C-alpha positions in Angstrom: -36.2 -42.4 38.0 -32.8 -43.3 36.9 -31.0 -40.8 34.0 -31.6 -41.5 30.7 -28.6 -44.0 29.7 -28.3 -41.8 26.8 -27.4 -38.9 28.5 -25.3 -40.7 31.1 -23.0 -42.1 28.2 -22.5 -38.6 26.8 -22.5 -36.5 30.0 -18.8 -37.0 30.4 -18.1 -34.9 27.3 -19.6 -31.6 29.0 -16.5 -29.4 30.0 -15.7 -29.8 33.7 -17.5 -27.3 35.5 -19.6 -26.2 33.0 -23.6 -24.7 33.8 -25.9 -27.0 32.5 -29.4 -26.5 31.3 -32.0 -29.2 32.0 -35.1 -28.3 29.7 -38.4 -29.7 30.6 -36.7 -30.9 33.3 -39.4 -32.9 35.4 -38.6 -34.8 38.3 -34.6 -33.6 38.0 -33.2 -36.9 37.5 -30.7 -35.3 34.8 -30.4 -32.3 37.0 -29.2 -34.7 39.7 -26.4 -36.7 37.6 -25.1 -33.2 36.8 -25.2 -31.8 40.0 -23.5 -35.2 41.1 -20.5 -34.4 38.3 -20.1 -31.4 39.9 -21.7 -29.0 37.4 -24.3 -26.0 37.9 -27.6 -26.9 36.9 -30.6 -24.6 35.4 -33.9 -26.4 35.3 -36.6 -24.8 33.3 -40.0 -26.7 33.6 -43.5 -25.4 33.6 -43.8 -27.2 37.0 -41.0 -27.0 39.0 -43.0 -28.6 42.0 -41.7 -32.2 41.4 -37.9 -31.5 42.1 -38.2 -31.9 45.5 -35.1 -33.5 47.0 -32.5 -30.8 45.1 -34.4 -27.3 46.4 -31.6 -25.3 47.8 -28.7 -27.0 46.4 -26.3 -24.4 45.7 -25.6 -25.2 42.1 -28.7 -25.8 41.3 -31.1 -22.6 39.4 -34.7 -23.5 39.2 -36.9 -21.4 36.7 -40.5 -22.0 36.5 -41.7 -20.9 33.0 -44.3 -22.0 30.5 -42.2 -22.7 27.5 -45.3 -23.2 24.9 -47.0 -19.7 25.9 -45.8 -18.2 22.3 -43.3 -15.9 24.3 -39.5 -15.8 23.5 -37.6 -18.7 25.2 -36.8 -17.0 28.6 -33.0 -18.0 28.5 -32.1 -16.7 25.0 -29.0 -15.3 25.0 -27.8 -17.3 27.8 -24.9 -20.2 26.9 -24.4 -23.3 28.7 -22.0 -26.3 28.4 -24.5 -28.5 28.0 -28.0 -28.4 26.9 -30.0 -31.5 27.7 -33.9 -32.5 26.8 -35.2 -35.7 27.0 -39.3 -36.8 26.5 -39.9 -33.1 25.4 -40.6 -31.3 21.7 -41.8 -27.8 21.1 -39.9 -26.8 17.7 -40.4 -23.3 18.3 -37.5 -23.2 21.1 -35.2 -25.8 19.0 -33.2 -23.3 17.7 -32.9 -21.4 21.0 -31.9 -24.6 22.3 -29.2 -25.0 19.6 -28.0 -21.5 20.0 -27.9 -21.9 23.8 -24.6 -24.3 23.5 -21.7 -22.8 24.5 -17.9 -23.4 22.3 -17.1 -26.7 23.0 -20.6 -27.6 24.7 -22.8 -30.4 24.0 -26.3 -30.9 22.9 -27.7 -33.8 24.1 -31.6 -34.5 23.1 -33.8 -37.7 23.2 -37.5 -38.0 22.4 -40.4 -39.9 20.8 -40.3 -39.7 17.4 -42.7 -40.7 14.3 -44.3 -43.9 14.6 -44.4 -44.2 18.1 -48.3 -43.8 17.7 -48.7 -47.5 17.6 -47.0 -48.0 21.0 -49.0 -45.0 22.9 -48.7 -41.8 24.2 -47.8 -39.4 22.6 -49.8 -40.0 19.5 -50.0 -36.1 18.5 -47.6 -35.4 15.6 -46.8 -32.3 17.3 -45.1 -34.2 19.5 -43.2 -36.5 17.5 -39.9 -35.9 15.4 -39.9 -36.5 11.9 -37.3 -38.7 10.3 -33.9 -37.0 10.6 -35.4 -33.7 12.0 -33.1 -33.7 15.2 -30.0 -33.8 12.0 -31.5 -30.9 10.4 -31.9 -28.8 13.6 -28.4 -29.0 14.6 -27.3 -29.0 10.4 -24.3 -26.5 10.0 -24.3 -25.0 13.7 -23.1 -28.5 15.6 -21.2 -31.5 14.7 -23.2 -34.4 15.4 -21.3 -37.2 17.8 -24.1 -39.7 17.8 -27.4 -40.0 16.2 -30.0 -42.3 16.4 -33.4 -42.9 15.2 -34.9 -46.7 16.3 -37.3 -48.5 18.3 -36.5 -49.2 21.9 -38.2 -52.0 24.3 -36.8 -50.5 28.0 -38.2 -49.0 29.7 -41.2 -49.8 27.3 -41.9 -50.0 23.3 -41.1 -46.5 21.9 -39.8 -44.9 18.8 -36.7 -42.6 19.6 -34.9 -40.1 17.8 -31.8 -39.3 19.9 -28.4 -37.1 19.0 -25.4 -35.9 20.7 -23.4 -32.9 19.0 -21.0 -30.7 19.9 -20.1 -26.8 19.0 -16.5 -26.9 18.0 -17.0 -23.0 16.8 -15.6 -20.1 19.1 -18.7 -18.2 18.0 -19.8 -17.8 22.0 
Protein backbone atom coordinates (compact mmCIF):
# COMPACT_ATOMS: atom_id res chain seq x y z
CA UNK A 1 0.00 0.00 0.00
CA UNK A 2 1.31 3.42 -0.97
CA UNK A 3 1.77 6.16 1.63
CA UNK A 4 -0.94 8.76 1.93
CA UNK A 5 -0.40 11.68 -0.47
CA UNK A 6 -1.11 13.99 2.51
CA UNK A 7 1.78 12.48 4.45
CA UNK A 8 4.06 12.51 1.40
CA UNK A 9 3.25 16.19 0.82
CA UNK A 10 4.40 17.24 4.28
CA UNK A 11 7.20 14.72 4.91
CA UNK A 12 9.88 17.18 3.67
CA UNK A 13 9.02 19.50 6.59
CA UNK A 14 10.22 16.99 9.18
CA UNK A 15 13.59 18.07 10.58
CA UNK A 16 16.40 16.11 8.92
CA UNK A 17 17.33 12.96 10.79
CA UNK A 18 14.63 13.47 13.44
CA UNK A 19 12.75 10.51 14.86
CA UNK A 20 9.23 9.90 13.57
CA UNK A 21 6.42 8.27 15.53
CA UNK A 22 4.02 6.29 13.32
CA UNK A 23 0.88 5.61 15.39
CA UNK A 24 -1.35 2.65 14.52
CA UNK A 25 1.20 1.89 11.84
CA UNK A 26 -0.62 -0.98 10.15
CA UNK A 27 1.62 -2.49 7.49
CA UNK A 28 4.24 0.25 7.91
CA UNK A 29 3.62 2.26 4.75
CA UNK A 30 4.53 5.54 6.47
CA UNK A 31 7.40 4.01 8.41
CA UNK A 32 8.82 2.90 5.07
CA UNK A 33 8.46 6.43 3.66
CA UNK A 34 10.32 8.02 6.56
CA UNK A 35 13.01 5.35 6.66
CA UNK A 36 13.64 6.06 2.96
CA UNK A 37 13.98 9.74 3.94
CA UNK A 38 16.74 8.72 6.44
CA UNK A 39 14.69 9.23 9.62
CA UNK A 40 14.63 6.99 12.63
CA UNK A 41 11.11 5.63 13.06
CA UNK A 42 9.17 4.29 16.02
CA UNK A 43 6.05 2.38 15.05
CA UNK A 44 3.39 1.60 17.61
CA UNK A 45 0.43 -0.66 16.95
CA UNK A 46 -1.63 -3.31 18.67
CA UNK A 47 -0.41 -5.78 16.04
CA UNK A 48 3.04 -5.25 14.52
CA UNK A 49 3.04 -8.62 12.73
CA UNK A 50 1.94 -6.96 9.47
CA UNK A 51 5.23 -5.04 9.29
CA UNK A 52 7.32 -7.82 7.84
CA UNK A 53 9.66 -6.29 5.25
CA UNK A 54 11.09 -3.71 7.67
CA UNK A 55 11.98 -6.02 10.56
CA UNK A 56 15.58 -5.62 11.64
CA UNK A 57 16.00 -2.22 9.99
CA UNK A 58 18.66 -0.37 12.04
CA UNK A 59 16.62 2.85 12.30
CA UNK A 60 13.31 1.18 13.16
CA UNK A 61 11.92 0.52 16.62
CA UNK A 62 8.71 -1.50 16.81
CA UNK A 63 6.40 -1.33 19.83
CA UNK A 64 3.42 -3.62 20.14
CA UNK A 65 0.94 -1.96 22.47
CA UNK A 66 -2.81 -1.75 22.78
CA UNK A 67 -3.55 1.97 22.67
CA UNK A 68 -7.20 1.61 23.63
CA UNK A 69 -6.82 -0.34 26.88
CA UNK A 70 -7.37 2.67 29.14
CA UNK A 71 -3.74 2.84 30.24
CA UNK A 72 -1.57 5.93 29.81
CA UNK A 73 -0.06 6.47 26.38
CA UNK A 74 3.07 4.27 26.43
CA UNK A 75 5.32 6.96 24.94
CA UNK A 76 4.20 9.84 27.13
CA UNK A 77 7.17 12.08 27.88
CA UNK A 78 8.99 11.18 24.64
CA UNK A 79 9.32 13.71 21.85
CA UNK A 80 9.52 13.26 18.10
CA UNK A 81 10.36 15.33 15.05
CA UNK A 82 7.10 14.09 13.57
CA UNK A 83 3.99 12.33 14.78
CA UNK A 84 2.03 10.76 11.94
CA UNK A 85 -1.40 9.16 12.24
CA UNK A 86 -3.67 7.97 9.44
CA UNK A 87 -6.97 6.12 9.48
CA UNK A 88 -7.04 5.92 13.27
CA UNK A 89 -8.84 7.77 16.03
CA UNK A 90 -8.71 7.21 19.78
CA UNK A 91 -9.52 10.50 21.46
CA UNK A 92 -8.01 9.73 24.88
CA UNK A 93 -4.46 9.81 23.42
CA UNK A 94 -4.86 12.83 21.14
CA UNK A 95 -3.41 15.34 23.62
CA UNK A 96 -0.43 13.04 24.27
CA UNK A 97 0.23 12.82 20.53
CA UNK A 98 0.27 16.61 20.16
CA UNK A 99 2.50 16.92 23.24
CA UNK A 100 4.94 14.44 21.68
CA UNK A 101 5.80 16.86 18.86
CA UNK A 102 9.17 18.42 19.66
CA UNK A 103 10.15 22.03 18.90
CA UNK A 104 10.16 22.56 15.12
CA UNK A 105 8.46 19.16 14.80
CA UNK A 106 5.51 18.28 12.59
CA UNK A 107 2.10 16.78 13.38
CA UNK A 108 0.49 15.02 10.41
CA UNK A 109 -2.94 13.52 11.00
CA UNK A 110 -5.53 12.20 8.55
CA UNK A 111 -8.61 10.11 9.31
CA UNK A 112 -12.32 9.70 8.74
CA UNK A 113 -14.77 12.40 9.72
CA UNK A 114 -18.45 12.78 10.46
CA UNK A 115 -20.43 12.09 7.32
CA UNK A 116 -18.34 9.07 6.38
CA UNK A 117 -21.08 6.78 7.72
CA UNK A 118 -22.90 7.20 4.39
CA UNK A 119 -19.91 5.76 2.51
CA UNK A 120 -19.10 2.77 4.71
CA UNK A 121 -16.82 1.96 7.59
CA UNK A 122 -16.16 3.38 10.04
CA UNK A 123 -19.72 4.38 10.88
CA UNK A 124 -19.45 4.75 14.63
CA UNK A 125 -19.24 8.36 15.88
CA UNK A 126 -16.48 7.12 18.22
CA UNK A 127 -14.30 6.64 15.13
CA UNK A 128 -15.29 9.76 13.18
CA UNK A 129 -13.90 13.24 13.78
CA UNK A 130 -16.36 16.02 14.48
CA UNK A 131 -16.16 19.11 12.24
CA UNK A 132 -13.07 21.12 13.18
CA UNK A 133 -11.97 18.56 15.79
CA UNK A 134 -8.35 18.40 14.59
CA UNK A 135 -8.16 22.18 14.70
CA UNK A 136 -9.31 22.11 18.32
CA UNK A 137 -6.78 19.42 19.24
CA UNK A 138 -3.83 21.61 18.17
CA UNK A 139 -5.29 25.02 19.15
CA UNK A 140 -2.81 26.98 21.27
CA UNK A 141 -0.11 24.32 20.88
CA UNK A 142 0.82 24.02 17.21
CA UNK A 143 0.63 26.30 14.18
CA UNK A 144 -1.61 24.94 11.44
CA UNK A 145 0.03 24.82 8.02
CA UNK A 146 -2.79 23.01 6.23
CA UNK A 147 -6.20 21.66 7.13
CA UNK A 148 -8.94 20.00 5.12
CA UNK A 149 -12.35 18.56 5.90
CA UNK A 150 -13.69 17.15 2.65
CA UNK A 151 -15.04 14.28 0.61
CA UNK A 152 -12.39 12.39 -1.32
CA UNK A 153 -12.97 9.91 -4.14
CA UNK A 154 -9.69 7.96 -3.96
CA UNK A 155 -8.93 5.26 -3.00
CA UNK A 156 -12.67 5.08 -2.27
CA UNK A 157 -15.27 7.74 -1.45
CA UNK A 158 -14.85 8.94 2.13
CA UNK A 159 -15.21 11.98 4.35
CA UNK A 160 -11.72 12.85 5.55
CA UNK A 161 -10.31 15.41 7.95
CA UNK A 162 -6.58 16.07 7.88
CA UNK A 163 -4.12 18.49 9.32
CA UNK A 164 -0.45 19.37 9.20
CA UNK A 165 0.81 21.57 12.02
CA UNK A 166 4.21 22.48 13.45
CA UNK A 167 5.46 23.18 16.94
CA UNK A 168 7.07 26.58 16.74
CA UNK A 169 7.80 26.80 20.44
CA UNK A 170 11.11 25.83 22.00
CA UNK A 171 9.30 24.34 24.98
CA UNK A 172 10.65 20.81 24.49
